[in-house]
N, C-alpha and C positions, 0 to 999 in steps of 0.2 A: 336279181339274184337274191336280194334280201327277202322278198316276198316268198320265194320258193323255200328258203331256209326256214322262215317262220311257219310255213305250211307243214314242213317236216316236224318241227318242234311241237306245234300244237297237236298234230296227229299222235305223236308219241306220248304226249301228256295225257291224252284220252286213255291209252292203255295203262299208264302208270296210275291214273285215278281209279280205274276199275280195280286194279290190284290193291290199292289203298282202301277203297271202300269195303272190299271183301274182308280185309283184316280188321276193320274198325266197326263191323257190324251194321253197316249202312244197308237199308232196304234198297236193293238195286232197282227194282221195279218203280218205286216211288222216285228215286233219284233220276232215273232215265226219263220218266214222265215230265218232271219239272225242268229237266235239261232241255226238252223240246219247247217248253213254254219260254224259257230264257232265250234260246236260239231264235225262236219265232219273233219275240219282241225286239231283239237286236236287229234281225233282218228287216223288220218293219220300220223301226225308228232310224236306222242308219241307211235307209234306202236312198238311192240317187234320184229316183223318179217318184212323183206323186201318183197314187192310184187309190181307188175307192173299193169298198166291199162289193159294190155292184159290178165292177170290172172283173173281179175274181169269180163271182157267181155266174156271170154270163160267159166265162172263158170256156173254150172248147176242150181244154185239158183238165177241167175241174174233177170229173169223176175218176179218170185214171190217176190223178194226183192224190186223191183221197185214198185210193187203194195203195198207192206207193207209200203214203204215210203209215198205213198199217204194216207194210213190209219193213219200213224203216225201224219202227219200234221193236218188231220181232227180231230183226237182225242185230240191233244194238244190244238187246238182252242176251242173244247168243254170243256176241262178241265179249260181253262182260263175263258170262259164264265160262267161256273158253279161256279167257285170261286168268280167271280164278282157278280153274281146274288144271290147266296145262302150262300156264305162264305167258308172259308178255311176248317172248320171241316167237312161239308157235302161233299165238293168236294174230300177231302182226303179219307173219309170213302167210298164214292162211288167207287173210283178208286181202293182202296185196298181190299174192300169186293168182288170185281169182281173175286177174285180167285176161287169163287164158280163155275164160268162158265168153266174155264179150267179143273177143277176137274170132272165136269159132262161130259165135252167133251172127256176126257181121258177114261171115262167109255164107251162112245158110240163108239169112234174111235178105241181104243186099247183093248176093252173088259176087261178093268181093273176091278179086283174084288174090291168091296167096302164093308166095314164093316158096321154094324148097327150103330156104334159110329160115323162114318163119315156121314152117312145119317142124324143122329141127328145134327151134326155140320152144314150141309147144311141147314136144316130146321131152326136152330137157327140163321144162317147167314141171311136168308131171313126175319126173324122176326126183326133182328137187323137193316137191311136196312130200313124196314118199320118204325120202331120207330125213327131211326136217321133222316129220311126224313120227319117225321110228323111235319107239320108247320101250322101256322094260315091260315085261309081261303084266306087272301090277298096275301099270298106267294105261294099258291098251284099251280098257273099257271106256275111258274118257276121250279117246281119239275120235270117236264118231262125232263129237262136238266140233272138232277142227274140220272134219270133212263137211259137216253141215254148214259151217261158217264159210268154207272155201266155195262151196256150190252156191250158197245163198248170197254171199257178197258179189259173186260173179253175175248171178241173175239180177241182182239189184242194179249193178252198173249197166248191164245190158238194157234193163227196163228204162233207166234214166236216159241212156243214149237214144233209145227208141222214141221216148216222149219228146226229147229235145229235137230230134230230126223230123218228127211228125207234126208237132204242135207249136214249137217255140221258134220265132223268127228273129227275135232281137233281145238285147240285154234287159230291156224294160219288162218283157214278158217273163224272162228267166227269173228276175227278182221277185215278181209276183208268185211264180211257180215255187220257188224255194220257201218263201214265207208260208204259202199254203201247205206245203209238205210238212213243215215243222209244226204248224198249228194242228194239222190233221193227226199227226203222230201224238201230240199232246192230248187231244180229245179222246183218241183210242185208249191212251194210257189211263186217263181219268175213268173211262167206262170199265176197264179191267180192274182198276183199284176199287171201284164201288162194289164189285162182285167178289173181291178178295177178303173183305171185312177186316182188313188191317188198318188200324188207326194211323192217319197221316201224322208224322212227327216232324217237328221243325228241323231237326238235324238232317233228315232225309231231303227236305225241301232245299236247305242250304247246300247240301251235297249236289243236288240237281242244278242249282244256280252255278256252282263252281264248275260242274261238268259242261254246262251249256255254253259257257264263254269260249273255251278252246274248241268246242264242237262247231260253233258258228264261225270263229275266226280261221279254223282250218279250211273251211269252204270259201270264206271271203278272200283269203290270201292266195288260194290256188286259182281263183278266177283272175286275180290280178297277175299272177305268174303266167297264166295261159295267154293273157292279153299282151304281156311284155315279151315273153320268150317263145311262145308257141308250144303246142302239145307235143311235137316231136322231141323237144328237149325236156319239157316239164315232167311228163309221165315216167320216163325211165329214171330220171334223177330222183323224183319224189318217191317212187316205189322202192328203189334201192336204198335211198336214204332212210326211209321208215323201217325197212327190214333190218338194216345194219345197226341203226341207232337203237332200235328196240332190243336187239340181241345184246348189244353192249350194256344198255341200261338194265336189262333183266339180270345179266351176270354181275354187274357192278353193285347194284342196289339191293338185289334180292337173292343173290347167289343161286340163281336158277341152274339146275343141272343140265348142261348141254354136252352131249357126247361128241366125239370126233365126227361121227356120222352125221349128227345134226348140223355141225358147222360146215361140213362138206355140202349138205343140202342147202344151207343158206347161201354159200358161195355159188352153187349151181343156180339158185333162184335169181341172184343178181345178174349172172351171165344170161339167163334166159330172158329176163326183163329187157336187157339191152338188145337182144336179138329180135324179140317180138315187136318192140316199139321202135 
């Protein structure tokens, strides 16, 4: 239970850091790039099994994992931008409610049977997304970011699950896979930075290191939680915990404007998560 609570805390910290970075003039692209270097180094040095570079190069999952690294850094930037423009609560809800997409994907790809109750949960989730995203007219232009985050995060989770089911057979391979994803995202970030002509600043690197620590440990502790408690318990509690904790943190620390309709949306989001999972 402690590992699950820590996963929630570290995940919410990511959203809070994005909010803080935007208010302190941190270059988000540079911070996210060095965040993945930090997370990759932590994953490598804290690994439970020894493996070499050759093991990764000859792995069957190398090419899709590099592509996933590109996807990771794109979605992390969108998450940061959504948090900055729309607030912590909407960004966290968009990313966590995206579980609808892998559920639908599993039905299409694996011909998974789905109950009428889960169909109800998916419908309720879509209503929750609409209510949570509903904003005043002057804020509507930024809502496309939340929609992109919702769809992108769902596709990211679905791709992760597809690679896991297709290529990864044990925790040893999964550790190699995660390390490779992080370093791939870092390399892509470096390439983008070299074409942006923005000078790398120490403060942005330090921000990336700070961001990389909760990023790695949010994944580390969720793996422990899954091993101890099982996915049927972890995912609903994790998603609901992140949505609620983020909403409370955004209201308490940043006075983010949440209408009654938005709170109803968050409530529906929690109910739909329980039904779907």
